DRENDOGU-358941 format. One record per residue: residue number from 1; residue in three letters; chain; z, y, x of N, C-alpha, C in turn. Coordinates in steps of 0.2 Angstrom, whole numbers, plus 5000, padded with zeros to 4 digits. Atoms other than C-alpha are relative to their C-alpha. Example, Ala and Ser with C-alpha at 12.3 -4.5 7.8 and 13.67 -1.06 7.14 Angstrom:
1,ALA,A,5000,4994,5004,5039,4978,5062,5000,5006,5004
2,SER,A,4999,4994,4996,5036,4995,5068,5003,5005,4996
***
This chain:
1,UNK,A,4999,4994,5004,5829,6081,5794,4997,4999,4993
2,UNK,A,5002,5001,5007,5827,6081,5775,4995,5005,4999
3,UNK,A,5006,4995,5002,5810,6089,5770,5002,5003,4993
4,UNK,A,4998,4997,5006,5812,6102,5756,4994,5001,4996
5,UNK,A,5005,4999,5005,5796,6100,5747,5001,4995,4994
6,UNK,A,4999,5004,5006,5796,6093,5729,4993,4998,4997
7,UNK,A,5006,5002,5002,5782,6082,5723,4999,5001,4992
8,UNK,A,5001,4999,5007,5774,6084,5706,5002,4994,4996
9,UNK,A,4997,5005,5005,5782,6074,5692,4998,5001,4993
10,UNK,A,5002,4999,5007,5780,6071,5674,5004,5005,4997
11,UNK,A,4997,4995,5003,5784,6086,5664,5005,4998,4994
12,UNK,A,4995,5001,5005,5801,6085,5655,5004,5006,4999
13,UNK,A,4998,4993,5001,5807,6101,5647,5008,5000,5001
14,UNK,A,4992,5000,5000,5826,6095,5647,5002,4999,5007
15,UNK,A,4998,5001,4993,5826,6092,5666,5001,5006,5004
16,UNK,A,4999,4994,4996,5832,6104,5679,4993,5001,5005
17,UNK,A,5005,4999,4995,5818,6101,5692,4994,4994,4999
18,UNK,A,5005,5005,5000,5801,6092,5691,4994,5003,5003
19,UNK,A,5006,4998,4997,5786,6103,5695,4999,5007,5000
20,UNK,A,5001,4993,5000,5779,6120,5697,5000,5003,4993
21,UNK,A,4999,4997,5007,5784,6131,5682,4993,5002,4997
22,UNK,A,5006,4998,5003,5770,6134,5670,5000,5006,4996
23,UNK,A,4999,4994,5004,5776,6150,5663,5004,5005,5005
24,UNK,A,4997,4995,4996,5782,6166,5671,5006,5002,4997
25,UNK,A,4994,4997,5002,5800,6172,5670,5000,5008,5000
26,UNK,A,5000,4993,5001,5803,6190,5664,5005,5003,5005
27,UNK,A,4995,4996,4996,5814,6203,5673,5007,4998,4999
28,UNK,A,4993,5002,5002,5829,6197,5663,5000,4993,4999
29,UNK,A,5000,5007,5001,5834,6179,5664,5007,4998,4998
30,UNK,A,4993,5001,5002,5849,6170,5657,5005,4998,5005
31,UNK,A,4996,5001,4994,5856,6167,5674,5002,5006,5004
32,UNK,A,4999,4994,4997,5856,6185,5679,5008,5001,5000
33,UNK,A,4993,4998,5000,5874,6189,5685,5004,4994,5000
34,UNK,A,4996,5007,4999,5879,6170,5685,5002,4999,5007
35,UNK,A,4997,5002,4993,5890,6164,5699,4995,4996,5005
36,UNK,A,5005,5004,4996,5875,6153,5704,4993,5003,5000
37,UNK,A,5007,4997,5001,5861,6165,5702,4996,5000,5006
38,UNK,A,5003,5000,4994,5857,6166,5720,4996,4994,5002
39,UNK,A,5003,5006,4998,5854,6148,5723,4995,4998,4994
40,UNK,A,5005,5001,5005,5845,6146,5706,4994,5003,5001
41,UNK,A,5006,4996,4999,5833,6160,5710,4997,4997,5006
42,UNK,A,5003,5003,4994,5830,6152,5727,4996,4994,4998
43,UNK,A,5003,5007,5002,5826,6135,5719,4993,5002,4996
44,UNK,A,5006,4998,5003,5814,6144,5707,4995,5003,5004
45,UNK,A,5005,4997,4995,5806,6154,5721,4996,4995,5004
46,UNK,A,5003,5005,4996,5803,6138,5730,4997,4994,4996
47,UNK,A,5004,5005,5004,5795,6129,5715,5004,4994,4999
48,UNK,A,4996,5006,5000,5810,6117,5714,5004,5000,4993
49,UNK,A,4997,5000,5006,5815,6121,5696,4995,5002,4994
50,UNK,A,5004,4999,5006,5808,6121,5679,5005,5001,4994
51,UNK,A,4995,4998,5005,5817,6130,5665,4997,4997,4993
52,UNK,A,5002,5002,5007,5814,6128,5646,4994,5005,4998
53,UNK,A,5006,4996,5002,5799,6134,5636,5001,5007,4998
54,UNK,A,4999,4993,5001,5807,6150,5631,5002,5004,5006
55,UNK,A,4998,4996,4994,5810,6155,5649,5007,5000,5002
56,UNK,A,4993,5000,4999,5828,6151,5649,5002,4994,5005
57,UNK,A,4998,5005,4995,5837,6140,5662,5007,4996,4997
58,UNK,A,4994,5003,5002,5854,6137,5653,5004,4997,5005
59,UNK,A,4997,5003,4995,5864,6136,5668,5007,4996,4999
60,UNK,A,4994,5003,5001,5880,6131,5660,5000,4994,4995
61,UNK,A,5002,5006,5004,5872,6117,5649,5002,4994,5004
62,UNK,A,4999,5006,4996,5877,6099,5654,4994,4996,5000
63,UNK,A,5006,5004,4999,5865,6086,5660,5003,4993,5000
64,UNK,A,4999,5007,5000,5864,6067,5659,5000,4997,5007
65,UNK,A,5000,5004,4993,5866,6054,5673,4992,4999,5002
66,UNK,A,5007,5001,4998,5847,6051,5672,4997,5007,5002
67,UNK,A,5003,4993,4998,5843,6070,5673,5003,5001,5007
68,UNK,A,4997,4999,4994,5855,6071,5688,4996,4996,5005
69,UNK,A,5004,5004,4996,5846,6056,5696,4993,5003,5002
70,UNK,A,5007,4998,4999,5829,6064,5694,5000,5006,5005
71,UNK,A,4999,4995,4996,5835,6080,5702,5001,4998,5007
72,UNK,A,4998,5003,4993,5843,6070,5717,4994,4997,5003
73,UNK,A,5006,5004,4997,5827,6059,5719,4995,5005,5002
74,UNK,A,5005,4995,4997,5816,6075,5720,5002,5003,5006
75,UNK,A,4997,4995,4995,5827,6085,5731,5000,4996,5007
76,UNK,A,4999,5004,4993,5830,6070,5744,4994,4996,5001
77,UNK,A,5007,5004,5000,5812,6063,5741,5001,4993,5000
78,UNK,A,4999,5007,5001,5818,6046,5736,4994,4997,4996
79,UNK,A,5006,5002,5004,5802,6037,5731,5000,4992,4999
80,UNK,A,5000,5008,5001,5805,6018,5734,5004,4998,4994
81,UNK,A,4997,5002,5006,5809,6008,5719,5002,4992,5001
82,UNK,A,4997,5007,5000,5818,5991,5715,5000,4998,4993
83,UNK,A,4999,5002,5007,5818,5980,5700,5007,5001,4997
84,UNK,A,4994,4999,5004,5831,5983,5687,5002,4995,4995
85,UNK,A,4998,5004,5005,5841,5972,5676,5006,5002,4996
86,UNK,A,4995,4997,5004,5853,5984,5667,4999,4998,4993
87,UNK,A,5000,5002,5007,5857,5980,5649,4997,5006,4996
88,UNK,A,5001,4994,5004,5854,5998,5643,4994,5004,5002
89,UNK,A,5006,4996,4998,5837,6002,5651,4994,4995,4999
90,UNK,A,5007,5003,5001,5819,5997,5646,4995,5003,5004
91,UNK,A,5005,4998,4996,5804,5998,5656,4996,5006,4997
92,UNK,A,5004,4994,5003,5796,6011,5644,5004,5006,4999
93,UNK,A,4996,4994,5000,5811,6023,5645,4997,5005,5006
94,UNK,A,5002,4994,4996,5806,6040,5653,5003,5000,5007
95,UNK,A,4996,4999,4994,5820,6038,5666,5000,4993,5004
96,UNK,A,5000,5006,4997,5816,6020,5671,4999,5000,5008
97,UNK,A,5002,5000,4992,5807,6024,5688,5006,5004,5004
98,UNK,A,4995,4996,4996,5821,6037,5692,5006,4996,5001
99,UNK,A,4995,5004,4999,5834,6024,5690,4999,4995,5005
100,UNK,A,5002,5004,4995,5824,6012,5700,5001,5003,5007
101,UNK,A,4999,4996,4994,5824,6025,5714,5007,5001,5002
102,UNK,A,4993,4998,4998,5842,6029,5713,5004,4993,5002
103,UNK,A,4997,5007,4998,5847,6010,5714,4997,4998,5007
104,UNK,A,5003,5001,4993,5835,6008,5729,5003,5004,5005
105,UNK,A,4997,4995,4995,5843,6023,5738,5007,4998,5001
106,UNK,A,4993,5002,4999,5860,6015,5735,5005,5004,4997
107,UNK,A,4994,4996,5003,5869,6029,5726,5002,4999,4993
108,UNK,A,4998,5002,5006,5869,6021,5709,5000,4992,5000
109,UNK,A,4999,5008,5000,5876,6003,5707,5002,4998,4993
110,UNK,A,4999,5002,5007,5880,6003,5688,5007,4998,4999
111,UNK,A,4994,5002,5003,5895,5998,5678,5002,4993,5000
112,UNK,A,4998,5007,5001,5905,5982,5676,4997,4996,4995
113,UNK,A,5003,5003,5005,5896,5978,5660,4993,5000,5001
114,UNK,A,5007,5000,4998,5879,5979,5669,4996,5005,4996
115,UNK,A,5004,4994,5002,5874,5996,5662,5000,5005,5005
116,UNK,A,5001,4995,4996,5868,6011,5670,5002,5007,4996
117,UNK,A,4998,4994,5005,5872,6023,5655,4996,5006,5002
118,UNK,A,5004,4994,4998,5857,6035,5660,5001,5006,4995
119,UNK,A,5000,4995,5005,5859,6045,5644,5007,5003,4999
120,UNK,A,4994,4997,5000,5877,6048,5646,5001,5006,5004
121,UNK,A,5000,4994,4996,5882,6065,5652,5005,4998,5006
122,UNK,A,4997,5001,4994,5888,6065,5670,5006,5004,5002
123,UNK,A,4993,4996,4999,5906,6070,5675,4999,5002,5008
124,UNK,A,5000,4997,4993,5910,6080,5691,5002,4994,5005
125,UNK,A,4998,5005,4995,5919,6065,5699,4994,4995,5001
126,UNK,A,5006,5004,4999,5903,6054,5696,4995,5003,5005
127,UNK,A,5005,4996,4996,5892,6068,5704,5003,5000,5007
128,UNK,A,4997,5000,4993,5904,6068,5719,4999,4994,5003
129,UNK,A,5001,5007,4998,5903,6049,5721,4992,5000,5003
130,UNK,A,5007,5000,4999,5884,6051,5721,4998,5004,5007
131,UNK,A,5002,4996,4994,5883,6065,5734,5004,4996,5006
132,UNK,A,4997,5004,4995,5896,6055,5745,4996,4994,5003
133,UNK,A,5004,5006,4998,5885,6040,5745,4994,5002,5003
134,UNK,A,5006,4998,4997,5869,6049,5749,5001,5003,5007
135,UNK,A,4999,4997,4994,5877,6058,5763,5004,4995,5005
136,UNK,A,4996,5005,4996,5886,6042,5769,5006,5003,5003
137,UNK,A,4993,4998,4999,5903,6050,5769,5005,4995,5000
138,UNK,A,4994,5005,5001,5918,6040,5773,5005,5002,4995
139,UNK,A,4995,4998,5005,5931,6039,5760,5006,5004,5002
140,UNK,A,4994,4995,4998,5944,6053,5761,5004,5002,4994
141,UNK,A,4996,4999,5006,5956,6051,5747,5005,5006,5002
142,UNK,A,4995,4995,4999,5968,6063,5756,4997,5007,4999
143,UNK,A,5003,4993,5001,5955,6077,5755,5000,5002,4993
144,UNK,A,4999,4998,5007,5957,6077,5736,5007,5003,4999
145,UNK,A,4993,4997,5001,5975,6082,5738,5000,5008,5000
146,UNK,A,5000,4993,5001,5969,6100,5739,4999,5003,4993
147,UNK,A,5001,4998,5007,5966,6100,5721,5007,4999,4996
148,UNK,A,4994,5001,5004,5981,6103,5709,5000,4995,4995
149,UNK,A,5001,5006,5005,5974,6090,5697,4998,4994,5003
150,UNK,A,5002,5006,4996,5972,6077,5710,5002,4993,4996
151,UNK,A,4998,5006,5004,5981,6065,5698,4996,4998,4995
152,UNK,A,5005,5001,5005,5967,6066,5686,4994,4997,5002
153,UNK,A,5006,5003,4997,5954,6060,5698,5001,4992,5000
154,UNK,A,4999,5007,5001,5951,6041,5695,5001,4997,5007
155,UNK,A,4999,5003,4994,5956,6030,5709,4994,4998,5004
156,UNK,A,5007,5002,4997,5938,6024,5712,4996,5006,5002
157,UNK,A,5004,4994,4998,5932,6042,5714,5004,5004,5005
158,UNK,A,4996,4996,4996,5946,6049,5724,4998,5001,5007
159,UNK,A,5003,5000,4993,5939,6045,5741,4994,5004,5001
160,UNK,A,5006,4996,5001,5922,6052,5736,5001,5007,4999
161,UNK,A,4999,4993,5001,5929,6068,5729,5003,5003,5006
162,UNK,A,4997,4997,4994,5940,6071,5744,4995,5001,5006
163,UNK,A,5005,4999,4994,5925,6068,5756,4995,5006,4998
164,UNK,A,5005,4995,5001,5913,6080,5747,5004,5007,5000
165,UNK,A,4996,4994,4999,5927,6093,5746,5001,5002,5007
166,UNK,A,4999,4999,4993,5931,6091,5764,4993,5003,5003
167,UNK,A,5006,4997,4998,5912,6095,5767,4998,5006,4997
168,UNK,A,5002,4994,5004,5912,6109,5755,4994,5000,4996
169,UNK,A,5005,5001,5005,5899,6102,5744,5002,5001,4993
170,UNK,A,4997,4998,5007,5910,6104,5729,5007,5003,5002
171,UNK,A,4993,4997,4998,5925,6116,5731,5004,5002,4994
172,UNK,A,4995,4999,5005,5933,6117,5714,5000,5007,4997
173,UNK,A,4999,4994,5004,5939,6131,5703,5005,5005,5003
174,UNK,A,4995,4995,4998,5949,6147,5705,5007,4998,5000
175,UNK,A,4993,5002,5001,5965,6138,5699,5001,4994,5004
176,UNK,A,4999,5006,4995,5963,6125,5713,5000,4993,4996
177,UNK,A,5001,5007,5003,5958,6111,5701,4992,4998,5001
178,UNK,A,5007,5002,5000,5943,6100,5702,4997,4998,4994
179,UNK,A,5002,5001,5007,5942,6095,5684,4995,4994,5000
180,UNK,A,5004,5006,4998,5935,6077,5688,4996,4998,4993
181,UNK,A,5002,5002,5007,5932,6073,5669,4995,5005,4997
182,UNK,A,5005,4995,5003,5922,6089,5665,4993,4998,5002
183,UNK,A,5007,5001,4999,5904,6086,5663,4997,5006,5005
184,UNK,A,5003,4996,4996,5894,6094,5677,4995,5004,4997
185,UNK,A,5005,4996,5003,5883,6109,5672,4994,5000,5004
186,UNK,A,5007,5000,4996,5865,6112,5677,5001,5005,5006
187,UNK,A,4999,4996,4994,5871,6126,5689,5004,4997,5005
188,UNK,A,4996,5004,4995,5884,6116,5697,4996,4994,5003
189,UNK,A,5004,5005,4997,5872,6102,5700,4995,5003,5005
190,UNK,A,5005,4997,4995,5859,6113,5708,5004,5002,5006
191,UNK,A,4996,4998,4995,5872,6121,5719,5003,4995,5005
192,UNK,A,4997,5005,4996,5880,6105,5724,4995,4996,5004
193,UNK,A,5006,5003,4997,5863,6097,5728,4998,5004,5006
194,UNK,A,5002,4996,4995,5858,6112,5738,5004,5000,5006
195,UNK,A,4996,5000,4994,5873,6112,5749,5000,4993,5003
196,UNK,A,5001,5007,4997,5871,6093,5752,4993,5000,5004
197,UNK,A,5006,5000,4996,5853,6097,5758,5001,5004,5006
198,UNK,A,4999,4995,4994,5858,6112,5769,5006,5004,4999
199,UNK,A,4993,4997,5001,5876,6117,5770,5000,5007,5004
200,UNK,A,5000,4993,4997,5877,6136,5774,5006,5001,5003
201,UNK,A,4994,4998,4996,5889,6144,5785,5006,5003,4996
202,UNK,A,4995,4997,5004,5898,6154,5772,5003,4996,4995
203,UNK,A,4997,5003,5006,5910,6147,5759,4999,5004,4994
204,UNK,A,5001,4996,5005,5904,6154,5743,5006,5001,4996
205,UNK,A,4995,4998,5004,5916,6163,5731,5001,4995,4994
206,UNK,A,4999,5004,5006,5924,6152,5718,5001,5004,4994
207,UNK,A,5000,4995,5005,5920,6162,5703,4997,4997,4994
208,UNK,A,5002,5002,5007,5919,6152,5687,4997,4993,5001
209,UNK,A,5003,5007,4999,5908,6137,5692,5003,4995,5004
210,UNK,A,4996,5005,4996,5915,6121,5699,4997,5000,5007
211,UNK,A,5003,5001,4993,5903,6122,5714,5000,5007,5003
212,UNK,A,5000,4993,4997,5905,6141,5717,4993,5003,5000
213,UNK,A,5006,4997,5000,5891,6152,5722,4994,4997,5004
214,UNK,A,5006,5003,4997,5874,6149,5730,5001,5000,5007
215,UNK,A,4999,5001,4993,5871,6144,5748,4997,5005,5004
216,UNK,A,5003,4995,4996,5861,6159,5753,4994,4998,5004
217,UNK,A,5006,5002,4996,5847,6159,5765,5000,5005,5006
218,UNK,A,4999,4997,4994,5843,6166,5782,5003,4996,5006
219,UNK,A,4997,5004,4994,5850,6161,5799,5007,4998,4999
220,UNK,A,4993,5003,5001,5865,6150,5797,5002,4995,5006
221,UNK,A,4998,5005,4995,5875,6140,5810,5008,5001,5000
222,UNK,A,4993,5001,4999,5893,6134,5811,5001,4993,5004
223,UNK,A,4999,5006,4997,5901,6121,5822,5001,4994,4995
224,UNK,A,4998,5005,5005,5907,6112,5806,4994,4997,4997
225,UNK,A,5006,5002,5003,5889,6111,5800,4996,4995,5004
226,UNK,A,5005,5004,4996,5881,6103,5814,5003,4996,5006
227,UNK,A,4996,5004,4995,5894,6096,5827,5006,4997,4996
228,UNK,A,4994,5003,5004,5905,6083,5818,5005,4996,5003
229,UNK,A,4996,5004,4997,5912,6073,5831,4999,5001,5008
230,UNK,A,5000,4998,4992,5917,6077,5850,5005,4996,5003
231,UNK,A,4995,5003,4996,5926,6067,5863,4999,5001,5007
232,UNK,A,5000,5001,4993,5929,6069,5882,5004,4995,5002
233,UNK,A,4996,5005,4998,5935,6054,5891,4999,4999,5008
234,UNK,A,5001,5002,4993,5938,6048,5909,5002,4993,5001
235,UNK,A,4998,5007,4999,5942,6032,5917,5007,4998,4998
236,UNK,A,4993,5001,5001,5960,6033,5913,5002,5003,4993
237,UNK,A,4998,4997,5006,5960,6043,5897,4995,4998,4995
238,UNK,A,5005,5002,5005,5952,6035,5882,4998,5006,4995
239,UNK,A,5001,4994,5004,5953,6051,5871,5003,5006,5002
240,UNK,A,4998,4993,4998,5954,6069,5876,4999,5005,4995
241,UNK,A,5001,4995,5005,5948,6084,5867,4996,4996,4995
242,UNK,A,5004,5005,5004,5942,6075,5851,4998,5004,4993
243,UNK,A,5002,4996,5006,5938,6089,5838,4995,5005,5002
244,UNK,A,5005,4995,4998,5923,6101,5838,5004,5007,5000
245,UNK,A,4997,4993,5000,5935,6116,5834,5004,5001,5006
246,UNK,A,4996,4999,4994,5945,6112,5850,4995,5003,5006
247,UNK,A,5004,4998,4994,5930,6117,5861,4996,5006,4999
248,UNK,A,5003,4994,5002,5925,6134,5854,5001,5005,5005
249,UNK,A,4999,4995,4995,5932,6144,5868,5001,4997,5007
250,UNK,A,5000,5002,4993,5933,6143,5887,5007,4998,5002
251,UNK,A,4993,5002,4998,5952,6140,5886,5001,4993,4999
252,UNK,A,4999,5008,5001,5949,6122,5881,4999,4997,5006
253,UNK,A,5000,5003,4993,5953,6114,5897,5002,4992,5000
254,UNK,A,4999,5007,4999,5952,6095,5901,5001,4999,5007
255,UNK,A,4999,5001,4993,5960,6090,5917,5000,4993,5002
256,UNK,A,5001,5007,4999,5956,6074,5926,5000,5000,5008
257,UNK,A,5001,5002,4992,5957,6066,5944,4994,4996,5001
258,UNK,A,5006,5004,5000,5942,6056,5940,4994,5003,5003
259,UNK,A,5006,4997,4998,5925,6059,5948,4994,5000,4995
260,UNK,A,5005,5000,5005,5916,6057,5932,5003,5000,4993
261,UNK,A,4997,5000,5007,5919,6060,5913,4994,4998,4996
262,UNK,A,5005,5002,5005,5910,6054,5898,5001,5005,4994
263,UNK,A,5000,4996,5005,5905,6066,5884,4997,4997,4994
264,UNK,A,5003,5003,5006,5902,6059,5866,5000,5006,4995
265,UNK,A,5001,4995,5005,5895,6071,5853,4995,4998,4995
266,UNK,A,5004,5002,5006,5888,6068,5836,4999,5006,4996
267,UNK,A,5002,4994,5004,5879,6080,5825,4997,4997,4993
268,UNK,A,5003,5002,5006,5872,6080,5808,4993,4999,5001
269,UNK,A,5007,5001,5000,5854,6075,5804,4996,5006,5003
270,UNK,A,5004,4995,4998,5841,6084,5813,5002,5005,5005
271,UNK,A,4997,4995,4994,5852,6092,5827,4999,4996,5006
272,UNK,A,5000,5002,4994,5850,6090,5845,5005,5003,5005
273,UNK,A,4995,4997,4996,5862,6093,5859,4998,5000,5008
274,UNK,A,5001,5000,4993,5859,6099,5877,5006,5002,5004
275,UNK,A,4994,4998,4996,5872,6100,5891,4998,5003,5006
276,UNK,A,5001,4997,4993,5872,6111,5906,5007,5000,5003
277,UNK,A,4994,5000,4996,5886,6108,5919,4999,5004,5006
278,UNK,A,5000,4996,4994,5890,6121,5932,5006,4998,5004
279,UNK,A,4995,5003,4996,5900,6115,5947,5005,5006,5002
280,UNK,A,4995,4995,4998,5915,6125,5955,4996,5005,5005
281,UNK,A,5004,4996,4995,5902,6131,5968,4994,5004,4997
282,UNK,A,5005,4997,5004,5891,6138,5954,4993,4997,5000
283,UNK,A,5006,5004,5000,5878,6125,5955,4999,4996,4994
284,UNK,A,5001,5004,5006,5870,6117,5940,4999,4993,5002
285,UNK,A,5001,5007,4998,5873,6099,5942,4998,4995,4995
286,UNK,A,5003,5004,5006,5868,6093,5925,4997,5004,4995
287,UNK,A,5003,4996,5005,5856,6099,5913,4995,4995,4996
288,UNK,A,5004,5005,5004,5849,6087,5900,5003,4999,4993
289,UNK,A,4998,5002,5007,5850,6081,5882,5004,4994,5000
290,UNK,A,4996,5006,5002,5863,6070,5875,4996,4995,4996
291,UNK,A,5004,5005,5004,5854,6054,5870,5005,4995,4998
292,UNK,A,4996,5005,5003,5862,6042,5858,5007,5002,5000
293,UNK,A,4993,4997,5001,5877,6054,5857,5005,4999,5006
294,UNK,A,4995,5001,4994,5884,6050,5875,4996,5002,5006
295,UNK,A,5003,4998,4994,5881,6058,5892,5006,4999,5005
296,UNK,A,4995,5001,4994,5890,6054,5909,4999,5006,5004
297,UNK,A,5001,4994,4996,5894,6069,5920,5004,4999,5006
298,UNK,A,4997,5001,4993,5898,6067,5939,5004,5006,5002
299,UNK,A,4996,4995,4997,5912,6078,5946,5001,4999,5007
300,UNK,A,5000,5002,4993,5909,6077,5964,5005,5005,5004
301,UNK,A,4996,4995,4996,5919,6093,5969,5007,5001,4996
302,UNK,A,4993,4998,5003,5937,6098,5966,5000,5007,4998
303,UNK,A,5000,4993,5003,5939,6113,5955,4998,5000,4992
304,UNK,A,5002,4999,5007,5933,6119,5938,4993,5000,4999
305,UNK,A,5007,5001,5002,5917,6114,5930,4999,5004,4993
306,UNK,A,5001,4997,5006,5910,6125,5916,4994,4996,4997
307,UNK,A,5005,5005,5004,5901,6114,5903,4998,5004,4993
308,UNK,A,5003,4996,5006,5890,6122,5889,4996,4995,4996
309,UNK,A,5004,5004,5005,5884,6112,5874,4996,5004,4996
310,UNK,A,5004,4996,5004,5870,6119,5865,4997,4996,4994
311,UNK,A,5002,5004,5005,5867,6112,5848,4995,5003,4996
312,UNK,A,5006,4997,5003,5850,6115,5840,4998,4996,4994
313,UNK,A,5002,5003,5006,5845,6111,5822,4994,5003,4998
314,UNK,A,5007,4998,5002,5827,6111,5816,5001,5004,4994
315,UNK,A,5000,4995,5006,5823,6125,5804,4997,4996,4994
316,UNK,A,5003,5003,5006,5819,6120,5786,4995,5006,4997
317,UNK,A,5004,4995,5003,5807,6129,5774,5004,5005,4997
318,UNK,A,4996,4994,5003,5821,6139,5767,5006,5003,5004
319,UNK,A,4995,4997,4996,5833,6142,5781,4998,4999,5008
320,UNK,A,5002,5000,4993,5831,6147,5799,5007,4999,5004
321,UNK,A,4994,5001,4996,5845,6140,5811,5000,5003,5007
322,UNK,A,4999,4998,4993,5851,6148,5827,5004,4995,5003
323,UNK,A,4997,5005,4996,5858,6138,5841,5008,5001,5000
324,UNK,A,4993,4999,5000,5877,6135,5841,5002,4998,5008
325,UNK,A,4998,5002,4993,5885,6135,5859,5007,4999,5001
326,UNK,A,4993,5001,4998,5901,6128,5865,5001,5000,5007
327,UNK,A,4999,5000,4993,5908,6132,5882,5007,4999,5001
328,UNK,A,4993,5002,4999,5923,6124,5889,5001,4998,5008
329,UNK,A,4999,5001,4993,5931,6120,5906,5003,4993,5001
330,UNK,A,4997,5007,4998,5934,6103,5914,5003,5001,5007
331,UNK,A,4998,4999,4994,5945,6104,5929,5002,4993,5004
332,UNK,A,4999,5006,4997,5945,6090,5942,5005,5002,5006
333,UNK,A,4995,5000,4995,5961,6088,5953,4999,4995,5005
334,UNK,A,5000,5005,4995,5963,6079,5969,5004,4994,4998
335,UNK,A,4997,5005,5002,5969,6062,5967,5007,5000,5004
***
């Protein structure tokens, strides 16, 4: 589970997030009524944002690659460093250590000319690649086809854009475009990173910003958020029910003549799965946690077994999760 605390850092007024604000915001802010207001306010409330000296946040202003790295490093608590040899970075640059952390974390690799271009403004497709690398998402070029301007996405970025779009970390604009070459705004950066830290159940409205509205707070849970892979198999069937959405109702039935099945279930970070199996004679025959993603279930009786998976995700400082339960039927037939 990613912790949601932000360590004190060097004060840089042009950055989104560094340390506890040293000034109080008035009742009126320049992000009031903004599509990202809810998430921005949450970050301020949790001491995760620093605005400008005049009390503004400037949500639609653009940010540089170095500034984006700083926000990411703070949010994900990347602190380990590695030596750098980029041609365009000196050890006395304010962002030197932030780039060190980014390279060590593996989400920045630099350009072919051995530069990192830290002071260059960051595009939306570059931000998408960073989030995809941090979340260790598989390339999903097909996922980018949901955008009308998919042909404008660079070939090297298409897999990452499709991956973050599939996970709803970045959802595009009202006209169904992604605008890959558009520089990401401060508001879009905050919302995108917020979703990558803790994706909420609701899909925020796409009203203006490239990343839509805030993620909200309170109790959140969906099967898509915490159960990402699921398979039932027996001795003769290598793949049976294979998607989380297929097991959300009791009508999902797997039929077998085998005396045992294997359940494989994978969750996102910080989630645990417990399994309860009730036999045709209403006896609980299995009640245990899935370890290493796999559990074997014996089917000693002929008839229908009720299987309940309870997925639990640890609460964070900003969200309280409730359990997600999946109930389905496995029927054993006589051989």
